[in-house]
N, C-alpha and C positions, 0 to 999 in steps of 0.2 A: 265717732270713732276718736279717741285724744288722740291731738296732735304732737308731734314732738316738738323739743325745742329746737331754736334756730339751726339748722343742718349748716355749718360753715364749712366742714370738712367732707369729703367724699372720694375715696378709693386712693387715700393718700395725697390728694389735691386740695387745694385752699380753693373755696368758691369765693375768690374776691375778685373774679373777672371770670367772663363766659368760658368754659373749656373748648378748645376744638377736637372735635373725633372726626379722624380720616377713613374713608370707607373704603376697604378691600374686598370687592366682588369676586371671588373663584367661583365663577358661574359661567355658562353659556349662553344664558338667556336674560339677567337682569335689564330693568328697563332702559339703562343710561348706559351702561359700559359692559354689558353682558360680551363675554368671550374674550376680553381685552388683557384680562389678568387671568384666565385660566391654566395657563402653564405656573406651577408654582415659583420657577425663578422670575416669572414677570410679576408674581404678585408680592414676593418677598421685596422685589425691587421697589415696586409702588410704595410700599409700606414705608420703607427705608426713606423714599424720597419725602413722603410725608412727615414723617417725624423730623428731617432735617428741615421742611419748609416751618416746622413750628407745630404740628400737630401733637396735641397731648396725649390721646388717647388713637389707637389704631384699631379698628373696626373690621375684624375677618369674615366673613359671611360664604357658605358654600350652597345657599339653598336660595333661588329668587323666590321673593315674596311680592312680586308685582302683580296687579289683577287677575284672575285668571292664571295663573301658575300653577303647575302640577305639583305634587307634593316631592321631594327627593329623599330616596331611602338612606336613614342614618351612615349607614355603611360608606357609601358613595359621598356623601356630606363631609364626613371624616376625612376618607383619604383626600379630598381637594385641600381643607383646610388645617389640619393638625401638622404637617410638614410646614406650611407657610407660619404657623403660629410659633411653633419649636424654634426656628431660626430669627424670629423677630424678637422675640421674647428673649432669648439667649443674649441678643443684644442690648438688652437693658431697656428694651421700649415696654410701652404700656397697653396690654394687649387685650381687648373683650373680643368676646365670641358670639356673633350673631346666628343666633341656633334658637328652635322649639323642640327640640329633642334632646331629653335628659341623657342620653348616651353620647353623643358630640360634646355637650357642656362636660361632663367627666371627662374625656379624653382631652379637650383643648385645656380645661385647666390642668390636667396633669402634664400637658404639653408646655406651659407656663402662663396661660391666660390667667388675669386677675379679676375680669370682669364679665358676666353674663348679660347680654342685651337680647329679650326675648319678645317678639311680636304679638305672642299669645298672652303675654303677663305672667306665665309659669302656668298655664292653664291646656297648653294642648296636649303635654305628655304629664299623666300622672306623678310621675316621678320627677319631675323636674325641681319643683318646690324643696324636695327633701335633698334633693344634690346641692342645691344652692345653701339651702340652711345647713346642710355637713360641713361643706367644704366654707362657709363662713365668707362667702365671697360678695363683692357689691352686685347688685342687678338693676337692671332698667325694666321696666314694667309698662309695655305699651299699653294702647289701648286699639282694640280691633273686635267686631264682630263677625262671627263666622270664621272662614278662613281664606287665604288670598283666591283659592277658585271661587268660593262663594260671596266673599266680602260686599262687592258691589251691589246685589241684591238686597245687604241688609243695611244700604246707606239710609234708613228712614226714621226722622227726628222730629217731635214736636218742640224740643228747645235744645237743641244740640251741645249746648255747653253746660246745661244743668244735667243732662243724661251722660256725656262723658263724665264728668266730674263724679257724678254717683258711680258710674261701673268703676271707674278708677278707684274709688275707694275701696270698695269690695274686693277689688283685687288685691289693694295692700293689705287689707285686714286678713284675707287667707293668706298672704304671706307671712306676714307676722304669725298668725296662727300656726303655721308652719314651720316656725322656729328663726325664721330671717328678722333679724333686728334693724327696726325703724329706720337706724343711720346708715344702714346698707342701702336704702331704695331708694331709687331716681324712677320718676314715671314721666311718661311721654304720651302726648294726645292721640300720636298717630295720625299725622297729618295724610292723607290720600286714602287710609286704609279704612273702607267703609264710609267714608267719606265724600261727598261731591265737592266741589269747588266752593260753594257759598258754606259749608258748612265748616270746612278748612281755613277759610277767611275769617269766620264766625269765633274760631277756637284760639285764632293767633290774636284777635282782639282782645279775647278774654283770658288770655294766660294769668293773668293776675287773680282771677278767679280757682284756677287750678292751682296755683303755687299755695293758696288759700289751704290747702290740704295739709299743708307743713312740709312738704316734700321738694329737692330740688327737680325742675324739670328739664327736659331735652328735648329740642325742637329738630325732627329731620324733615325738610323742605326743599333741600337741595335738586334743583334740576326737575321737580314734580310736576304734576299736569297743572296745580292752581298757579306756577308760575307762567307755564306755558298759556294758560287760559287768561292769565290778565295782561301777558305780555305779547301776546297772539304769536306765541313762536312753536311750530308743532314739534322741533327738534330738539330732545332732550340735550345735547350737548350745545348748544347755543342758547341756553338761559343762565350762562354765567351774570351778567348783569343785575337780572331779576332774582337771583340766588344769593346775589349780595347784600341787594333792599332786604330780601326778606331776612336774612340773617340777621342784620343790623336791627330792624323792628321787631323781631323774638326777643333780641339781647335787651333792648328797651322797655320791652314788656315783661322781663323779669328769667327769660329762658337762663339755664346755668350753663349748658351743654347745647354745643351746637353741631350736627351730625352732616359732614358735606362732604363733596366730591373734592371740590377745588380748594386744596387747604392752602397751598402759597397765597393765592389773591384774597380769601377771605381773611389770612393772618393779616395781609397786608391793608385790607380795608380798617380792620380793627385796631390796627395799629395808628394807620392815620386819625381814625374817629378819634382813638384814645387821646392821642397826642394834641391834637386841634383843642380838644374839652379842656386839658391840664393846662394849655397855654393860655385860655381864655378865661378860667375861673379865678374866683377871688382877686381880681383886678382892684376892686377896693373892698377895703374890709367888712366881711360879710355878705357882699353879693354872692349870689347864687345865679347858676343858668337855670330856667324853667326848662322844665321836660314837660311830657302831654298832660299833666294832672293829676299828680299822685299816684302814679303806678312806677315800680322799683326802675331806676335809671341802671344805665351799664355800671358795674362795680367800676372804682376809680375815676370815673368822668365827671364829678363833681356835678351830676345832675340832682335835681330835687322836684319836692312838688310845685306846680307853677305859682308864680305870683301873677295874677292876670295885669296888663299893662296899666288899666286904670286904676288898680288896687295897689300899684307899687308906689314907693315911697318918690315923691317930686326930685326931678333932677336937682343937684347941687345939695341936695339935703345931706345931714351929716349919719352916713350908713354904719360910723364905727358904734353909734349909739343902738345900734340892733344887735339882739342875742341870738346866737345860733342854737337852736334847740335841735332834738331829734324827734321824728314821726316813726314811732315803730307801728309796722302794719304785718300782713300775714306775708306778704312778699318782701321783706327785709327792712332794712334801716334807711332813712332818707335825712338829710340836713336840710334845715329849714330856716329861713329868718324869721324872728319870733318879735314883737312886739316893742314899742318905742314910741317916736314922735308920731307915729303913725299908726298906732297899735289898733287902733278899731278897725282901719280897714285890711292890718294883715291878720286879726283876727275873725274878720269875715272870709278872707281867704283859706285859712286853717280850718273854719268850718265846712266851708266847699269840698277841702281836700278829705275830711274824717268822712263826710257823706260818701266819697268814693273809696270805701273801704279802708282807711285807716281806724285804727283801735286807740290808741292815746298818744299823748303828747309829753314829753319829758324833758328836763334840761339837760343838753349835752356839756 
């Protein structure tokens, strides 16, 4: 599959920082907040509050897709969400519709939604891809095997990262063949959807491999079972700390969009994180903060591929003699110190980085 050029904008947003997508479930049975926003007035208030707290996108859904959930007729789904979408969109908010039904997509887009977020990657309903193509709207294609009712039985992988990447690639090809423009596509590894905890962990660590497909990646990990398993917290509503940690980790691994329940806290965490990086970077000309070793850093953070402490220039050396270059890889563009009085050591560091999936080195 040919990869598109680097996608720097999506749905009218610059992807120079992680976007925050707030979750509004107008359902009686969602795994974390089912029933809390079933009344349209409560859902509207929740969406407006998320926007005020800093959410870029409000994701409105009327069908629970938790493991084992039964399907909801599209008519009921539309009755739940269309009034909510209409009001939020009329207030100028960017609304996405979380649905796998073509009829609901069409009704939601007519009510003012701008984005389609489909857990089945437009495969559940044969008409879904044509609706998205006809409306020329952005779409999120999520990986899942089976349906919410059957997906847990299909969480069997030999190499989860390789298989999910290949299956997402096929979904993207199908979407493009249906007439959806590549620059409208975002992919989602589907954390917890036909995935056991070990699978979700592997996918989070391997996000750069998914980003190498050439499309922005959305990660929805907020309050999910992987958080509960790691933090030993069975109650989804008490997984805020773990959700924030996972969101920051996903951003460091290159996620462009974070789908979250707790918008205010997530925005605050990213604001502090960003500010601390901003205040600490470039304290001396050419000095860069290392990250985890060659993967995309958070936009604007000043992070870049790591220089191992043993390979870094000795204290007191003249950092001004170093030249800043860009390392271009499939996950984005990284700034990096290159060659100088310690050119050989830095060259070895660059070689290490290139082995970690960096394609080229060019002067910046």
